[in-house]
N, CA and C atoms as a LAMMPS dump frame, in Angstrom:
ITEM: TIMESTEP
0
ITEM: NUMBER OF ATOMS
360
ITEM: BOX BOUNDS ff ff ff
-5.0000000000000000e+02 5.0000000000000000e+02
-5.0000000000000000e+02 5.0000000000000000e+02
-5.0000000000000000e+02 5.0000000000000000e+02
ITEM: ATOMS id mol type element x y z
1 1 1 N -462.794 323.828 2.913
2 1 2 C -463.982 323.911 3.428
3 1 3 C -464.098 325.418 4.075
4 2 1 N -464.935 326.231 3.399
5 2 2 C -464.884 327.643 3.95
6 2 3 C -465.929 327.572 5.04
7 3 1 N -465.643 328.151 6.347
8 3 2 C -466.728 328.172 7.362
9 3 3 C -467.334 329.7 7.379
10 4 1 N -468.559 329.853 7.15
11 4 2 C -469.214 331.103 7.194
12 4 3 C -468.848 331.986 8.178
13 5 1 N -468.894 333.239 8.156
14 5 2 C -468.676 334.206 9.084
15 5 3 C -469.675 334.225 10.218
16 6 1 N -470.871 333.902 9.833
17 6 2 C -471.907 334.004 10.768
18 6 3 C -471.742 332.656 11.938
19 7 1 N -471.22 331.659 11.447
20 7 2 C -470.794 330.68 12.305
21 7 3 C -469.884 330.794 13.328
22 8 1 N -468.572 331.503 12.517
23 8 2 C -467.329 331.855 13.239
24 8 3 C -467.765 332.963 14.344
25 9 1 N -468.739 333.939 14.189
26 9 2 C -468.837 334.872 15.084
27 9 3 C -469.396 334.133 16.47
28 10 1 N -469.963 332.933 16.462
29 10 2 C -470.55 332.231 17.547
30 10 3 C -469.493 331.788 18.384
31 11 1 N -468.139 331.829 17.924
32 11 2 C -466.819 331.549 18.886
33 11 3 C -466.679 332.731 19.893
34 12 1 N -466.998 333.955 19.555
35 12 2 C -466.822 335.025 20.386
36 12 3 C -467.697 334.994 21.602
37 13 1 N -467.049 335.1 22.753
38 13 2 C -467.89 335.217 23.875
39 13 3 C -468.338 336.739 24.334
40 14 1 N -469.69 336.972 23.882
41 14 2 C -470.412 338.015 23.888
42 14 3 C -470.215 338.797 25.247
43 15 1 N -469.884 340.023 25.401
44 15 2 C -469.702 340.787 26.609
45 15 3 C -468.367 340.535 27.381
46 16 1 N -467.447 339.943 26.611
47 16 2 C -466.081 339.559 27.317
48 16 3 C -465.066 340.638 27.111
49 17 1 N -465.502 341.674 26.442
50 17 2 C -464.467 342.788 25.911
51 17 3 C -464.311 343.717 27.144
52 18 1 N -463.096 343.779 27.802
53 18 2 C -462.922 344.475 28.895
54 18 3 C -461.622 345.261 28.805
55 19 1 N -461.43 346.321 29.415
56 19 2 C -460.233 346.937 29.531
57 19 3 C -459.323 346.387 30.717
58 20 1 N -457.86 346.578 30.411
59 20 2 C -457.164 346.415 31.569
60 20 3 C -456.14 347.561 31.716
61 21 1 N -455.401 347.506 32.636
62 21 2 C -454.724 348.718 32.915
63 21 3 C -453.692 349.036 31.744
64 22 1 N -453.077 347.917 31.078
65 22 2 C -452.171 347.967 30.002
66 22 3 C -452.707 347.512 28.83
67 23 1 N -454.012 347.72 28.396
68 23 2 C -454.629 347.27 27.035
69 23 3 C -455.934 346.917 27.409
70 24 1 N -456.448 345.724 26.622
71 24 2 C -457.715 345.12 26.865
72 24 3 C -457.648 343.626 26.45
73 25 1 N -458.867 342.916 26.776
74 25 2 C -458.896 341.558 26.32
75 25 3 C -460.345 341.213 26.045
76 26 1 N -460.381 340.047 25.453
77 26 2 C -461.701 339.464 25.176
78 26 3 C -461.63 337.973 24.913
79 27 1 N -462.559 337.275 25.036
80 27 2 C -462.718 335.638 25.108
81 27 3 C -463.248 335.087 23.69
82 28 1 N -462.591 333.888 23.251
83 28 2 C -463.182 333.162 22.322
84 28 3 C -463.332 331.706 22.945
85 29 1 N -464.414 331.152 22.526
86 29 2 C -464.749 329.664 23.081
87 29 3 C -465.076 328.953 21.732
88 30 1 N -464.403 327.955 21.565
89 30 2 C -464.623 327.052 20.259
90 30 3 C -465.66 325.964 20.537
91 31 1 N -466.89 326.219 19.75
92 31 2 C -467.901 325.37 19.839
93 31 3 C -468.076 324.661 18.477
94 32 1 N -467.18 324.676 17.53
95 32 2 C -467.419 323.942 16.193
96 32 3 C -466.583 322.803 16.324
97 33 1 N -465.374 322.606 16.068
98 33 2 C -464.62 321.414 15.956
99 33 3 C -463.145 321.727 16.166
100 34 1 N -462.346 320.693 16.739
101 34 2 C -460.966 321.025 17.203
102 34 3 C -460.126 321.524 16.118
103 35 1 N -459.254 322.529 16.304
104 35 2 C -458.571 323 15.288
105 35 3 C -457.171 323.243 15.76
106 36 1 N -456.266 323.729 14.801
107 36 2 C -454.773 324.023 15.214
108 36 3 C -454.479 325.374 14.355
109 37 1 N -454.136 326.512 15.139
110 37 2 C -453.824 327.594 14.463
111 37 3 C -452.115 327.654 14.237
112 38 1 N -452.158 327.991 12.883
113 38 2 C -450.759 327.953 12.407
114 38 3 C -450.368 329.346 12.097
115 39 1 N -451.098 330.449 11.733
116 39 2 C -450.819 331.782 11.343
117 39 3 C -451.917 332.624 11.933
118 40 1 N -451.706 333.699 12.667
119 40 2 C -452.594 334.65 13.101
120 40 3 C -452.468 335.963 12.438
121 41 1 N -453.512 336.471 12.078
122 41 2 C -453.483 337.951 11.69
123 41 3 C -453.429 338.844 12.89
124 42 1 N -453.01 340.217 12.581
125 42 2 C -453.178 341.094 13.602
126 42 3 C -454.564 341.599 14.051
127 43 1 N -454.83 341.472 15.086
128 43 2 C -456.287 341.689 15.772
129 43 3 C -456.545 343.164 15.357
130 44 1 N -457.643 343.557 14.7
131 44 2 C -458.037 344.86 14.454
132 44 3 C -459.096 345.286 15.317
133 45 1 N -459.013 346.427 15.723
134 45 2 C -460.287 347.1 16.667
135 45 3 C -460.713 348.431 15.942
136 46 1 N -461.788 348.616 15.299
137 46 2 C -462.236 349.854 14.948
138 46 3 C -461.227 350.403 13.835
139 47 1 N -460.686 349.237 13.065
140 47 2 C -459.7 349.525 11.809
141 47 3 C -458.422 349.705 12.155
142 48 1 N -458.015 349.634 13.518
143 48 2 C -456.743 349.851 13.939
144 48 3 C -456.09 348.466 14.189
145 49 1 N -454.994 348.169 13.524
146 49 2 C -454.357 346.844 13.498
147 49 3 C -453.422 346.791 14.889
148 50 1 N -453.496 345.866 15.578
149 50 2 C -452.426 345.523 16.723
150 50 3 C -451.4 344.517 16.384
151 51 1 N -450.142 344.845 16.431
152 51 2 C -449.223 343.965 16.22
153 51 3 C -449.245 342.468 16.896
154 52 1 N -448.829 341.472 16.311
155 52 2 C -448.829 340.224 16.911
156 52 3 C -448.014 340.145 18.21
157 53 1 N -447.012 341.047 18.225
158 53 2 C -446.066 341.139 19.483
159 53 3 C -446.903 341.595 20.618
160 54 1 N -447.953 342.368 20.332
161 54 2 C -448.877 342.943 21.514
162 54 3 C -449.777 341.852 21.984
163 55 1 N -450.166 340.718 21.265
164 55 2 C -451.123 339.991 21.489
165 55 3 C -450.621 338.649 22.307
166 56 1 N -451.479 338.359 23.449
167 56 2 C -451.102 336.946 23.96
168 56 3 C -452.477 336.25 24.126
169 57 1 N -452.156 334.948 24.007
170 57 2 C -453.319 334.052 24.017
171 57 3 C -453.174 333.157 25.258
172 58 1 N -454.208 333.071 26.056
173 58 2 C -454.139 332.27 27.339
174 58 3 C -455.206 331.109 27.205
175 59 1 N -454.891 330.026 27.398
176 59 2 C -455.783 328.787 27.424
177 59 3 C -455.121 327.837 28.31
178 60 1 N -456.196 327.208 29.116
179 60 2 C -455.856 326.062 30.102
180 60 3 C -454.465 326.449 30.875
181 61 1 N -454.475 327.54 31.29
182 61 2 C -453.229 327.898 32.057
183 61 3 C -451.971 328.223 31.436
184 62 1 N -451.984 328.05 30.001
185 62 2 C -450.692 328.374 29.133
186 62 3 C -450.832 329.627 28.444
187 63 1 N -449.764 330.291 28.316
188 63 2 C -449.944 331.641 27.427
189 63 3 C -448.99 331.772 26.564
190 64 1 N -449.372 331.977 25.333
191 64 2 C -448.393 332.114 24.19
192 64 3 C -448.478 333.41 23.409
193 65 1 N -447.373 334.065 23.031
194 65 2 C -447.44 335.281 22.183
195 65 3 C -448.078 334.985 20.776
196 66 1 N -448.821 335.934 20.464
197 66 2 C -449.185 335.892 19.102
198 66 3 C -448.27 335.786 17.904
199 67 1 N -447.188 336.465 18.147
200 67 2 C -446.02 336.315 17.266
201 67 3 C -445.325 335.196 17.291
202 68 1 N -445.611 334.375 18.29
203 68 2 C -444.88 332.889 18.321
204 68 3 C -445.571 331.877 17.681
205 69 1 N -446.843 331.999 17.281
206 69 2 C -447.69 330.932 16.608
207 69 3 C -447.228 330.874 15.301
208 70 1 N -446.97 329.692 14.788
209 70 2 C -446.434 329.49 13.443
210 70 3 C -446.702 327.924 13.036
211 71 1 N -446.479 327.595 11.878
212 71 2 C -446.676 326.259 11.365
213 71 3 C -445.879 325.182 12.326
214 72 1 N -444.711 325.499 12.84
215 72 2 C -443.822 324.774 13.595
216 72 3 C -444.047 324.935 15.07
217 73 1 N -444.797 325.851 15.535
218 73 2 C -445.249 326.222 16.881
219 73 3 C -446.776 326.479 16.948
220 74 1 N -447.58 325.513 16.31
221 74 2 C -448.938 325.709 16.233
222 74 3 C -449.672 325.695 17.615
223 75 1 N -450.744 326.406 17.67
224 75 2 C -451.634 326.467 18.941
225 75 3 C -452.881 325.618 18.795
226 76 1 N -453.074 324.756 19.742
227 76 2 C -454.334 323.902 19.583
228 76 3 C -455.55 324.729 20.044
229 77 1 N -456.658 324.526 19.352
230 77 2 C -457.897 325.252 19.684
231 77 3 C -458.828 324.142 19.742
232 78 1 N -459.186 323.743 21.125
233 78 2 C -459.948 322.686 21.658
234 78 3 C -461.294 323.229 21.679
235 79 1 N -462.265 322.109 21.554
236 79 2 C -463.747 322.538 21.731
237 79 3 C -463.961 322.623 23.275
238 80 1 N -464.959 323.717 23.538
239 80 2 C -465.424 323.892 24.849
240 80 3 C -464.387 324.649 25.641
241 81 1 N -463.181 324.958 25.323
242 81 2 C -462.185 325.591 26.181
243 81 3 C -462.129 327.198 25.926
244 82 1 N -462.26 327.868 26.793
245 82 2 C -462.22 329.415 26.563
246 82 3 C -460.721 329.728 26.329
247 83 1 N -460.576 330.696 25.495
248 83 2 C -459.162 331.308 25.146
249 83 3 C -459.295 332.668 25.639
250 84 1 N -458.529 333.419 26.154
251 84 2 C -458.386 334.794 26.504
252 84 3 C -457.393 335.417 25.668
253 85 1 N -457.815 336.302 24.671
254 85 2 C -456.899 337.2 23.966
255 85 3 C -456.556 338.279 24.474
256 86 1 N -455.408 338.719 24.922
257 86 2 C -455.119 339.961 25.509
258 86 3 C -454.328 340.832 24.626
259 87 1 N -454.416 342.137 24.449
260 87 2 C -453.813 343.204 23.657
261 87 3 C -453.057 344.088 24.499
262 88 1 N -451.818 344.302 24.285
263 88 2 C -451.069 345.371 25.263
264 88 3 C -451.188 346.536 24.384
265 89 1 N -451.634 347.589 25.24
266 89 2 C -451.546 348.939 24.426
267 89 3 C -452.38 349.942 25.251
268 90 1 N -453.104 350.888 24.745
269 90 2 C -453.82 351.823 25.397
270 90 3 C -455.252 350.998 25.641
271 91 1 N -456.023 351.283 26.723
272 91 2 C -457.132 350.723 26.739
273 91 3 C -458.26 351.344 25.751
274 92 1 N -459.297 350.693 25.532
275 92 2 C -460.236 351.256 24.659
276 92 3 C -461.17 352.22 25.289
277 93 1 N -461.698 353.088 24.393
278 93 2 C -462.709 354.044 24.989
279 93 3 C -463.999 353.352 25.165
280 94 1 N -465.034 353.755 26.119
281 94 2 C -466.168 353.309 26.405
282 94 3 C -467.167 353.27 25.123
283 95 1 N -467.908 352.319 24.981
284 95 2 C -468.69 352.251 23.865
285 95 3 C -468.79 350.959 22.956
286 96 1 N -469.277 350.842 21.899
287 96 2 C -469.042 349.767 21.039
288 96 3 C -467.928 349.729 20.094
289 97 1 N -467.4 348.542 19.811
290 97 2 C -466.104 348.433 19.186
291 97 3 C -466.365 347.351 18.237
292 98 1 N -465.727 347.326 16.959
293 98 2 C -465.707 346.369 16.002
294 98 3 C -464.48 345.737 16.177
295 99 1 N -464.392 344.256 16.146
296 99 2 C -463.241 343.514 16.417
297 99 3 C -463.237 342.696 15.183
298 100 1 N -461.893 342.744 14.373
299 100 2 C -461.609 341.706 13.223
300 100 3 C -460.646 340.743 13.711
301 101 1 N -461.146 339.256 13.484
302 101 2 C -460.251 338.373 13.746
303 101 3 C -459.774 337.395 12.632
304 102 1 N -458.652 337.039 12.35
305 102 2 C -458.19 336.366 11.156
306 102 3 C -457.239 335.331 11.646
307 103 1 N -457.598 334.097 11.346
308 103 2 C -456.431 332.963 11.643
309 103 3 C -456.45 331.918 10.525
310 104 1 N -455.145 331.35 10.43
311 104 2 C -455.123 330.206 9.507
312 104 3 C -455.019 328.88 10.377
313 105 1 N -455.762 327.925 9.98
314 105 2 C -455.883 326.827 10.566
315 105 3 C -455.434 325.486 9.779
316 106 1 N -454.724 324.559 10.172
317 106 2 C -454.26 323.418 9.526
318 106 3 C -455.652 322.553 8.954
319 107 1 N -456.623 322.685 9.723
320 107 2 C -457.825 321.998 9.267
321 107 3 C -458.82 322.531 8.255
322 108 1 N -459.009 323.884 8.469
323 108 2 C -460.005 324.5 7.707
324 108 3 C -459.424 325.692 6.96
325 109 1 N -458.114 325.931 6.915
326 109 2 C -457.583 327.054 5.995
327 109 3 C -457.72 328.342 6.795
328 110 1 N -457.966 329.543 5.967
329 110 2 C -458.144 330.776 6.545
330 110 3 C -459.553 330.961 7.044
331 111 1 N -459.476 331.476 8.251
332 111 2 C -460.84 331.813 8.903
333 111 3 C -460.837 333.222 9.219
334 112 1 N -461.929 334.106 8.999
335 112 2 C -461.748 335.367 9.219
336 112 3 C -463.326 335.848 9.597
337 113 1 N -463.632 336.733 10.634
338 113 2 C -464.838 337.133 11.006
339 113 3 C -464.494 338.456 11.753
340 114 1 N -465.766 339.165 11.884
341 114 2 C -465.747 340.256 12.842
342 114 3 C -466.894 340.247 13.729
343 115 1 N -466.785 340.974 14.993
344 115 2 C -467.771 340.9 15.874
345 115 3 C -467.961 342.268 16.574
346 116 1 N -468.941 342.6 17.11
347 116 2 C -469.061 344.091 17.902
348 116 3 C -469.252 343.661 19.38
349 117 1 N -468.709 344.265 20.195
350 117 2 C -468.865 344.184 21.548
351 117 3 C -468.627 345.696 22.175
352 118 1 N -469.09 345.812 23.485
353 118 2 C -469.005 347.006 24.039
354 118 3 C -468.284 347.047 25.399
355 119 1 N -467.512 348.101 25.723
356 119 2 C -466.864 348.374 26.887
357 119 3 C -467.947 349.366 27.762
358 120 1 N -468.396 349.007 28.808
359 120 2 C -469.45 349.796 29.632
360 120 3 C -468.763 350.508 30.641
């Protein structure tokens, strides 16, 4: 079952993109159905890929590195729960940014979508 990108874009919490002193973060909130992440693609911002070792996912007080997500160490994606995706690296410039997100799930297979958000 392929989920259309326009539906997946609704998972992104608009306006959540913000700089941190050691990178940036944004939020995803699952509003579709429960899932289980087994593989993550590197997050891309404006065409620049950030390695999974630079990614952390925080949900319900637990944090996992993007590089630690695997079929044997799957990450639950619960409905109605916000996840904070943090990227270590240089903060982003002010203005609009295109973010590409790709994930493999047990339930729906490969999901990929892009969103635009802004650092003000």
